[in-house]
Each structure stands twice: as structure tokens, then as C-alpha cells.
C-alpha positions as CSV (number, residue, x, y, z in Angstrom):
1,M,10.5,171.5,52.1
2,S,10.6,168.1,50.4
3,D,10.1,164.9,52.3
4,P,13.6,163.6,53.4
5,S,12.3,160.0,53.0
6,S,11.4,160.4,49.4
7,P,14.1,159.5,46.8
8,S,15.7,162.4,44.9
9,P,16.3,162.3,41.1
10,A,19.9,161.5,41.8
11,E,19.0,158.5,43.9
12,V,16.6,157.3,41.2
13,E,19.3,157.6,38.6
14,N,21.7,155.7,40.9
15,L,19.2,153.0,41.1
16,V,19.2,152.6,37.3
17,V,23.0,152.6,37.3
18,L,22.9,149.9,40.0
19,F,20.5,147.7,38.1
20,T,22.6,148.1,34.9
21,Y,25.8,147.1,36.8
22,I,24.1,144.1,38.4
23,Y,22.8,142.9,35.0
24,F,26.1,143.1,33.1
25,T,28.1,141.5,35.9
26,R,25.7,138.6,36.5
27,Y,24.2,137.9,33.1
28,S,27.4,138.0,31.1
29,N,26.2,135.3,28.6
30,D,22.6,136.5,28.3
31,H,20.9,136.9,24.9
32,T,22.4,139.6,22.7
33,W,19.1,141.4,22.2
34,T,18.5,141.5,25.9
35,R,21.9,143.0,26.6
36,I,21.2,145.6,23.9
37,L,17.9,146.3,25.5
38,V,19.5,146.9,28.9
39,G,22.2,149.2,27.4
40,T,19.5,151.2,25.5
41,L,17.4,151.6,28.6
42,F,20.4,152.8,30.6
43,V,21.4,155.4,28.0
44,L,17.8,156.7,27.5
45,D,16.9,156.8,31.2
46,T,20.2,158.4,32.2
47,T,19.8,161.1,29.5
48,S,16.2,161.7,30.5
49,T,17.2,162.0,34.2
50,G,19.8,164.6,33.3
51,L,17.2,166.6,31.3
52,V,14.7,166.4,34.2
53,S,17.4,167.8,36.5
54,D,17.9,170.7,34.1
55,L,14.1,171.3,33.9
56,L,13.6,171.2,37.6
57,Y,16.2,173.9,38.0
58,H,14.7,176.0,35.2
59,Y,11.1,175.8,36.2
60,L,11.4,175.7,40.0
61,I,14.3,178.3,40.4
62,T,14.8,180.4,37.3
63,M,11.1,180.6,36.3
64,F,9.5,180.0,39.8
65,E,7.3,183.1,39.9
66,V,6.2,182.9,36.2
67,T,2.6,181.8,35.5
68,M,1.7,178.8,33.3
69,D,0.6,181.1,30.5
70,V,4.1,182.5,30.1
71,L,6.1,179.3,30.5
72,Y,7.5,177.7,27.4
73,A,8.8,174.3,26.6
74,T,12.6,174.4,26.5
75,P,14.5,172.1,24.0
76,A,15.4,169.9,27.0
77,F,11.7,169.5,27.8
78,C,10.9,168.6,24.2
79,I,13.7,166.0,24.1
80,Q,12.7,164.6,27.5
81,Y,9.1,164.2,26.2
82,L,10.4,162.4,23.2
83,L,12.5,160.0,25.3
84,L,9.3,159.2,27.3
85,V,7.5,158.2,24.1
86,I,10.4,156.0,23.1
87,L,10.8,154.4,26.5
88,T,7.1,153.7,26.6
89,L,7.3,151.9,23.2
90,I,10.4,149.9,24.2
91,T,8.8,148.8,27.5
92,Q,5.6,147.7,25.8
93,L,7.5,145.8,23.1
94,F,9.4,144.0,25.8
95,F,6.2,142.9,27.6
96,A,4.7,142.0,24.2
97,S,7.6,139.6,23.7
98,R,7.1,138.2,27.2
99,L,3.4,137.6,26.5
100,Y,4.2,135.9,23.2
101,T,6.2,133.4,25.2
102,V,4.1,132.8,28.3
103,C,0.8,132.7,26.4
104,G,1.8,129.7,24.3
105,G,4.3,130.7,21.7
106,P,3.9,130.8,17.9
107,T,1.5,127.9,17.8
108,S,-1.0,129.6,20.2
109,I,-3.8,131.7,18.8
110,T,-4.1,133.5,22.1
111,S,-0.4,134.4,22.0
112,R,-0.6,135.9,18.6
113,F,-3.9,137.8,19.3
114,V,-2.7,139.3,22.6
115,G,0.7,140.1,21.2
116,T,-0.8,141.8,18.1
117,L,-3.2,143.8,20.3
118,V,-0.5,145.1,22.5
119,L,1.7,146.0,19.5
120,F,-1.2,147.8,17.8
121,C,-1.9,149.9,20.9
122,A,1.8,150.6,21.5
123,F,2.2,151.7,17.8
124,I,-0.8,154.1,18.0
125,A,0.5,155.6,21.2
126,F,3.9,156.0,19.7
127,V,2.6,157.7,16.5
128,F,0.4,160.2,18.3
129,G,3.0,160.7,20.9
130,S,5.6,161.6,18.3
131,T,3.1,164.0,16.7
132,S,2.5,165.6,20.1
133,V,6.3,166.1,20.4
134,G,6.4,167.7,17.0
135,Q,3.7,170.1,18.1
136,F,5.7,170.9,21.2
137,F,8.8,171.8,19.1
138,Q,6.6,174.1,17.0
139,Q,4.5,175.8,19.6
140,R,6.8,175.8,22.7
141,Q,4.1,177.4,24.9
142,L,3.0,174.9,27.6
143,S,-0.4,176.6,27.8
144,T,-1.1,175.5,24.2
145,F,-1.7,172.0,25.5
146,A,-5.1,173.2,26.6
147,S,-6.1,173.7,23.0
148,P,-8.4,171.0,21.6
149,S,-6.1,169.9,18.8
150,M,-3.0,169.3,21.0
151,A,-5.0,168.0,23.9
152,I,-6.8,165.4,21.8
153,I,-3.6,164.1,20.1
154,A,-1.7,163.9,23.5
155,G,-4.7,162.3,25.1
156,I,-5.0,159.6,22.4
157,S,-1.3,158.8,22.8
158,Q,-1.6,158.4,26.6
159,G,-4.9,156.6,26.3
160,F,-3.6,153.9,24.0
161,A,-0.5,153.5,26.1
162,A,-2.8,153.0,29.1
163,I,-4.9,150.4,27.2
164,A,-1.7,148.5,26.2
165,N,-0.5,148.5,29.8
166,I,-3.9,147.2,31.1
167,I,-3.8,144.4,28.5
168,I,-0.3,143.5,29.5
169,F,-1.2,143.4,33.2
170,I,-4.3,141.2,32.6
171,A,-2.6,138.9,30.2
172,M,0.5,138.4,32.4
173,C,-1.7,137.6,35.4
174,W,-3.8,135.1,33.4
175,S,-0.8,133.5,31.6
176,L,1.4,133.1,34.7
177,R,-1.2,131.7,37.0
178,P,-0.3,128.6,39.1
179,A,-2.8,126.4,37.3
180,R,-1.0,127.0,33.9
181,Y,2.5,126.6,35.3
182,P,2.2,124.3,38.4
183,D,6.0,124.1,38.8
184,M,6.5,127.8,38.9
185,L,7.8,129.2,42.2
186,Q,5.2,131.2,44.1
187,P,5.7,134.3,46.3
188,E,5.1,134.1,50.0
189,G,3.7,137.0,52.1
190,V,2.1,140.3,51.3
191,V,5.3,142.2,50.3
192,E,6.5,139.5,47.9
193,N,3.2,139.3,46.2
194,L,3.0,143.0,45.8
195,V,6.5,143.1,44.3
196,V,5.6,140.4,41.8
197,V,2.3,142.1,40.9
198,F,3.8,145.6,40.5
199,V,7.0,144.6,38.6
200,G,6.5,141.1,37.2
201,R,3.0,141.6,36.0
202,G,3.1,145.3,35.1
203,L,0.7,146.8,37.6
204,G,3.2,149.7,38.1
205,L,2.9,150.6,34.5
206,V,-0.9,150.7,34.7
207,I,-0.9,152.9,37.8
208,I,1.6,155.5,36.5
209,Q,0.1,155.7,33.0
210,L,-3.5,156.1,34.4
211,A,-2.2,158.8,36.8
212,Y,-0.5,160.6,33.9
213,L,-3.6,160.3,31.7
214,G,-6.0,161.4,34.4
215,T,-4.1,164.5,35.5
216,F,-3.6,165.6,31.8
217,V,-7.3,165.1,30.8
218,A,-8.5,166.8,34.0
219,S,-6.4,170.0,33.5
220,P,-4.1,170.0,30.4
221,G,-3.5,173.8,30.9
222,K,-2.1,173.2,34.5
223,P,1.4,172.1,35.3
224,Y,0.2,169.1,37.4
225,W,0.7,166.6,34.6
226,I,4.3,167.7,34.0
227,A,5.4,166.4,37.4
228,I,4.0,162.9,36.6
229,Q,5.4,163.1,33.1
230,M,8.9,163.6,34.5
231,V,8.6,160.5,36.8
232,T,7.0,158.2,34.2
233,P,10.2,157.4,32.3
234,R,11.9,156.3,35.6
235,I,9.0,153.9,36.3
236,Y,9.1,152.3,32.8
237,A,12.9,151.8,32.8
238,N,13.2,150.5,36.3
239,I,10.3,148.0,36.0
240,V,12.0,146.4,32.9
241,L,15.5,146.5,34.5
242,G,14.2,145.2,37.8
243,L,12.4,142.3,36.1
244,L,15.6,141.4,34.2
245,I,18.0,141.4,37.1
246,T,15.7,139.4,39.4
247,R,15.8,136.4,37.1
248,E,17.7,133.3,38.3
249,V,21.1,132.9,36.6
250,R,23.1,129.9,35.6
251,H,26.4,130.2,33.7
252,G,25.6,133.8,33.0
253,I,22.2,133.1,31.4
254,G,19.0,134.4,33.0
255,F,15.9,132.1,33.4
256,N,12.4,133.5,33.5
257,E,10.0,132.5,36.2
258,E,8.1,130.1,34.0
259,D,11.2,128.0,33.3
260,T,11.3,124.4,34.6
261,L,11.7,123.6,38.2
262,S,14.9,121.6,37.5
263,D,16.5,124.6,35.9
264,R,15.7,126.7,38.9
265,H,17.1,124.2,41.4
266,D,20.4,124.2,39.4
267,S,20.7,127.9,39.5
268,Q,19.3,128.4,43.1
269,N,22.7,129.1,44.6
270,D,23.2,132.0,42.1
271,A,19.9,133.7,42.7
272,F,20.0,137.4,43.4
273,P,18.9,138.2,47.0
274,G,16.2,140.6,45.7
275,S,14.8,138.0,43.4
276,L,11.2,138.0,42.5
277,R,11.2,134.2,42.8
278,F,10.5,132.5,46.1
279,R,10.5,129.1,47.5
280,D,7.7,126.8,46.4
281,R,5.9,125.5,49.4
282,K,4.8,122.4,47.7
283,A,8.3,121.6,46.5
284,T,9.7,122.3,50.0
285,Q,7.1,120.1,51.6
286,Q,7.8,117.3,49.1
287,S,11.6,117.7,49.7
288,S,11.0,117.5,53.4
289,S,8.8,114.4,53.0
290,F,11.5,112.7,50.9
291,S,14.1,113.6,53.4
292,Q,12.0,112.3,56.2
293,Q,11.4,109.1,54.3
294,A,15.1,108.7,53.6
295,E,15.9,109.3,57.3
296,N,13.3,106.8,58.4
297,S,14.6,104.3,55.9
298,G,18.2,104.8,57.1
299,S,17.1,104.4,60.7
300,T,15.3,101.1,59.8
301,E,18.4,99.8,58.0
302,I,20.6,100.6,61.0
303,E,18.1,98.9,63.3
304,E,18.0,95.8,61.1
305,A,21.8,95.8,60.9
306,S,22.1,96.1,64.6
307,K,19.6,93.3,65.1
308,S,21.4,91.1,62.6
309,Y,24.7,91.8,64.3
310,S,23.2,90.9,67.7
311,D,21.7,87.7,66.4
312,D,25.0,86.7,64.8
313,Q,26.9,87.4,68.1
314,N,24.4,85.3,70.0
315,S,24.7,82.5,67.5
316,R,28.5,82.5,67.7
317,S,28.3,82.5,71.5
318,V,26.0,79.6,71.6
319,H,28.1,77.7,69.0
320,S,31.3,78.4,71.1
321,H,29.6,77.2,74.3
322,C,28.4,74.0,72.6
323,S,31.9,73.3,71.3
324,E,33.4,73.8,74.7
325,Q,30.8,71.6,76.3
326,H,31.4,68.9,73.7
327,G,35.2,69.0,74.3
328,Y,34.6,68.7,78.1
329,D,32.4,65.7,77.6
330,K,35.0,64.0,75.4
331,G,37.7,64.6,78.0
332,S,35.5,63.1,80.7
333,L,34.8,60.0,78.7
334,S,38.4,59.4,78.0
């Protein structure tokens, strides 16, 4: 019996639909290429989820008592495998563009070097992954993955994908450190830091890809790696969509976390509740300090005004008393 607390494939698919709906309703004026990216991820991930549902029924019900030596790759399995290769490439291209920006832009040597390195590894993973898909369409037997030729090609594809993800994670952590962007909002607490590291920095990509690579290399002739292979497209798509919908928005345009502090304050009221951005303690302390200074200044002004008013009233009272006394003296003399 499955764990009732674990999400079902339908729930994971609904999460992608929710992310997509949130994006298109909140970021209506976002960049055209970003909107195309979200639409493409939605179509690919939804199609992959439908194929996984068909495969689960086929392998766990129809072919439940059949051994691995007899199992064959259905057309749905081959297409789902191809979609995984495409989603991996799209995700790594997205993070390569993020690194190109946060590492310094076109004028930075580091930006060009890191971006080129990620693109190279992603391209190698895509080429060998596509070759592995072609072998799948030809052989169809799942047990043939244990053969050296197919295992090496699939292993190279997964290995370069893992290397690209590791580079992405390290470069994102290094580029978005507080010393480089001192005005960037920082997470608070263990949970918020974990969310930022897993989604915003790409640690989730590293973990799922290493698990996929490790189970396949350990036993390519066993069905263990197939379970992780079916989950991997969900992780890739949801990390990108989750990162995009947690950006702060102003006038329908999303702002990345390295954007200026003034831009974030202007869009603070429109922030999504599940945002990866959190209050900056330094900015909050400075704001509180300024508010305290303003309050103290206001109190001082009120005290000075009250004192001036009291002095003025006393002066008028003395002047009136002197006038009355002077009038009385004149009357007495006359």
C-alpha cells in the first residue's frame, strides 16, 4: 500500500497546472520568451505525466508478474524518455541564462566561461540522451540497457547532465552571495533557506540527477532507475516554474532576486505569499531606526512648540498684568 501522505502523479500534475495558472495571471506583461518557456514546460510536463500514468498501469498492473528480461519499452516509454531529455536541456538552458546575468553579464569573463561550460555539458547530455532514445526505439527490450554500448551512452548523458547541474548550483551560490549583492533580500529560518537552496540555487536538480545516475550505473539491468526516471521530469519542470512564480511582480513584470532594493519595495504589496524572497533584516532595522528617529524628532518638535506656547502665554499674562497695574496707578494719581 502506498503512503497516503506522498503525492500522487495526479497531484504533481495539478501542481504544475497551478504554477502555470499563477504565472499567466500574475505576470501578464512578462518577457515574451519567458512566457513561451512557461507554456512549453506546461505542455511537455503535462504530456510526460500522462505517459507516466499509462506506463504505471502497464508495468504495475498489466505486466506486474513479468520479469525484467521480458519487459519491453512501449512507445509511451520511449516518448517519455525523450521528453525527459528535452526538459533537462530546457532547464539547464534557463539556468545558464540566469548565470549569464548574475555572474556579471556580457562584459564579465566569468559569466561567459561559466555559461559556456554549462551549455557544453548540457549539449553533450542532450546528444547522448537523444542517441539513447534512438537505441530504445530500436531495441525496445529494457534488459538491453545492461549491455555495455547502451549503458555507456546513457551513462554519459546522465553524467554530463549531473556535471551541468553541479556547476549551476555552485555558480548560483557563489554569484548570489550577500557580499556580491548587499541589497538582496535574505531568507530567514531553516525552512526558507532550504527552499532557496533547493529551488533558487538548483540543489534539487543536483540531487535528483545524481540519484538517477547512481541507480542506473549501479544496476542498469534492474527496474530501479525507471522509477527515478519517471519522477525526474516533474522535478525539472517544477523547479523552473516554482522559481518563476515566486518572483516579485510590478505591473505584470517579474523581478529577480538580484534586482534593486527600490524595485522590490515598490512591488512588495504584490508579492506572492510563497515567495522565495524574504524581509531583509538590515533594511528592516534601518527602517525601524529611521522611524524611531522621526518619532523622536516629532516628539521634540511638539515639546518645543508646547514650551514656546507656554512662554508666550506667560509673556502675555505678565504684559496684561503690567498694563492693568499701569492703568490703576494713573487713576490713583488723577
